[in-house]
C-alpha positions as CSV (number, residue, x, y, z in Angstrom):
1,M,1.5,36.1,-8.6
2,K,1.1,32.8,-9.3
3,T,-2.2,31.3,-10.2
4,E,-3.1,27.7,-9.3
5,R,-5.1,25.6,-11.7
6,K,-8.6,24.2,-10.4
7,L,-8.6,20.6,-10.5
8,T,-11.9,19.3,-11.7
9,I,-12.8,16.0,-11.3
10,N,-15.6,13.8,-13.2
11,P,-16.1,10.8,-11.6
12,K,-17.5,9.8,-14.9
13,D,-13.9,9.2,-15.9
14,F,-13.1,6.7,-13.7
15,F,-13.7,2.8,-14.3
16,P,-16.4,1.6,-11.9
17,P,-15.6,0.2,-8.7
18,G,-13.8,-3.3,-9.0
19,Y,-12.8,-3.1,-12.5
20,Y,-9.3,-2.9,-14.0
21,P,-8.6,-3.1,-17.7
22,W,-6.0,-6.1,-16.9
23,A,-5.7,-9.6,-15.1
24,D,-6.3,-9.3,-11.5
25,G,-3.6,-11.9,-10.5
26,I,-3.0,-12.7,-7.3
27,S,0.3,-14.7,-6.4
28,A,-0.3,-18.2,-4.7
29,P,1.2,-17.9,-1.4
30,T,-1.2,-15.5,0.0
31,E,-1.9,-17.7,3.1
32,L,1.4,-17.8,4.2
33,M,1.4,-13.8,3.8
34,K,-1.8,-13.2,6.0
35,K,-0.2,-15.7,8.2
36,A,3.1,-13.7,8.7
37,A,1.4,-10.7,9.0
38,D,-0.8,-11.0,11.4
39,D,2.2,-12.5,13.3
40,W,4.2,-9.6,12.5
41,Y,1.1,-7.2,14.2
42,D,0.8,-9.3,17.1
43,N,4.8,-9.6,18.1
44,A,6.6,-6.8,16.2
45,Y,4.1,-4.1,16.3
46,T,3.7,-4.1,19.8
47,F,4.1,-0.5,19.9
48,L,0.8,0.0,18.7
49,T,-2.5,-0.9,20.5
50,E,-4.6,-4.1,20.2
51,E,-7.2,-1.5,18.5
52,V,-4.8,-0.2,16.0
53,R,-3.5,-3.5,15.4
54,A,-6.8,-5.0,14.6
55,K,-7.5,-2.2,12.3
56,Y,-3.9,-3.0,10.6
57,K,-5.4,-6.6,10.1
58,L,-8.5,-5.5,8.8
59,Q,-6.9,-3.4,5.7
60,M,-5.6,-6.5,4.3
61,L,-2.2,-5.5,3.6
62,H,-0.6,-8.7,2.8
63,M,-3.0,-8.9,-0.2
64,A,-1.0,-5.6,-1.9
65,A,2.1,-7.2,-2.0
66,A,-0.1,-10.4,-3.2
67,R,-1.5,-8.3,-5.7
68,M,2.1,-6.8,-6.9
69,T,3.7,-10.1,-7.4
70,P,0.9,-12.3,-9.7
71,E,3.4,-14.6,-10.9
72,A,4.9,-15.8,-7.8
73,L,4.3,-19.1,-8.4
74,S,8.0,-19.6,-9.1
75,I,9.2,-17.1,-6.5
76,P,10.5,-18.5,-3.7
77,D,8.5,-18.0,-0.2
78,E,11.8,-16.2,1.5
79,H,11.8,-13.7,-1.6
80,I,8.0,-12.8,-1.0
81,I,7.9,-12.7,3.0
82,P,10.4,-9.5,2.8
83,C,8.0,-7.8,0.0
84,N,5.0,-8.7,2.4
85,R,7.0,-6.9,5.6
86,W,8.1,-4.0,3.4
87,M,4.4,-3.2,2.6
88,I,2.8,-3.2,6.4
89,W,6.1,-1.6,7.2
90,I,5.5,1.5,4.6
91,A,2.0,2.1,5.9
92,V,2.9,1.6,9.9
93,F,5.8,4.1,9.3
94,N,3.1,6.3,7.2
95,D,0.9,6.1,9.9
96,T,3.0,6.4,12.6
97,Y,5.7,9.1,11.5
98,G,3.2,10.7,8.8
99,L,2.1,14.1,11.2
100,C,5.9,14.5,13.0
101,P,7.7,17.9,12.5
102,I,10.0,17.9,9.6
103,K,13.4,18.3,11.9
104,E,12.2,15.4,13.9
105,L,11.0,13.3,10.5
106,E,14.6,14.1,9.3
107,K,16.2,12.8,12.3
108,I,14.0,9.5,12.0
109,R,14.8,9.1,8.4
110,I,18.6,9.1,9.2
111,Q,18.2,6.6,11.7
112,M,16.2,4.8,9.2
113,L,18.4,5.0,6.6
114,S,21.6,4.0,8.9
115,V,19.5,0.7,9.6
116,L,18.8,0.0,6.4
117,Q,22.6,0.5,5.5
118,G,23.4,-2.0,8.4
119,R,23.3,-0.7,11.7
120,N,21.4,-2.7,14.4
121,P,19.0,-1.0,16.2
122,S,19.4,-0.7,20.3
123,A,16.4,-2.1,22.4
124,H,14.8,1.0,23.2
125,E,14.4,2.0,19.4
126,N,10.5,1.6,18.1
127,G,9.6,-1.6,17.0
128,L,9.4,-0.2,13.0
129,F,13.5,0.4,13.1
130,H,13.5,-3.6,14.3
131,E,11.4,-4.3,11.5
132,T,13.4,-2.6,9.2
133,A,16.4,-4.5,10.0
134,I,14.7,-7.7,9.5
135,M,13.4,-6.4,6.6
136,R,17.3,-5.6,5.4
137,N,18.6,-8.7,6.4
138,E,15.7,-10.7,4.2
139,F,16.6,-8.7,1.3
140,M,20.1,-9.0,1.5
141,S,19.8,-12.4,1.7
142,F,19.3,-13.0,-2.2
143,L,19.2,-9.3,-3.5
144,P,22.3,-8.0,-5.1
145,D,23.9,-5.0,-3.3
146,E,23.3,-2.8,-6.1
147,W,19.6,-3.4,-5.3
148,I,20.3,-3.2,-1.6
149,Q,21.7,0.2,-2.8
150,R,19.1,1.2,-4.9
151,F,16.7,0.3,-2.4
152,V,18.0,2.2,0.2
153,E,18.1,4.9,-1.7
154,R,14.6,4.9,-3.0
155,M,13.5,4.6,0.5
156,S,15.6,7.9,1.2
157,T,13.9,9.7,-1.6
158,Y,10.3,7.8,-0.1
159,M,11.4,9.7,3.7
160,K,12.3,13.4,2.1
161,Y,10.4,14.1,-0.7
162,G,7.8,12.1,0.0
163,L,6.7,11.8,3.8
164,M,8.3,14.9,4.4
165,E,6.8,17.4,2.0
166,E,3.3,15.7,2.6
167,C,3.4,16.5,6.5
168,Q,3.4,19.7,6.1
169,Y,0.1,19.7,4.4
170,S,-1.3,16.6,6.7
171,R,-0.5,18.1,9.9
172,L,-2.8,21.1,8.6
173,G,-5.7,18.9,7.7
174,K,-4.8,19.6,4.0
175,T,-4.3,18.2,0.7
176,P,-1.4,19.4,-1.1
177,P,-2.0,21.4,-4.3
178,P,-2.4,18.9,-7.7
179,Y,0.6,21.0,-9.1
180,L,2.9,18.9,-6.6
181,F,1.7,15.7,-7.9
């Protein structure tokens, strides 16, 4: 019989809220990123209710991309925009499909990967598939093919070993055991 380790967390082991031991850099085009994000919520994510879109806007997910690209002053805006789109996409994708049964998630994963690899979504497909195609085209405009392939592979890994593994626990309202991390 396998014995699970009990994870003990001591809050004193963490840094105080708002403190990080590295510089807190934010890229310059944050206003552009916010404007783009708000536009996506209002026009591309219309499959979400207005209330849900308003909650996403309050999360300021565009700032995640801004903080991940602190040296973006020298990076063209058209390279930052798909990073911003991806940050929002990943949150909405996870929230939209994170509680699906595994068999349904596998179908969605295959469908999403086909869009990432070049298929154009049909008019009746969820807006996330259309955002995927836009993001793919934006990345393809400046990334080499091998980076695009790597991105597709990493997205497959995220869906298969991240979301699909997590959903088994999320659907039951449980947290995965620490040994899975």
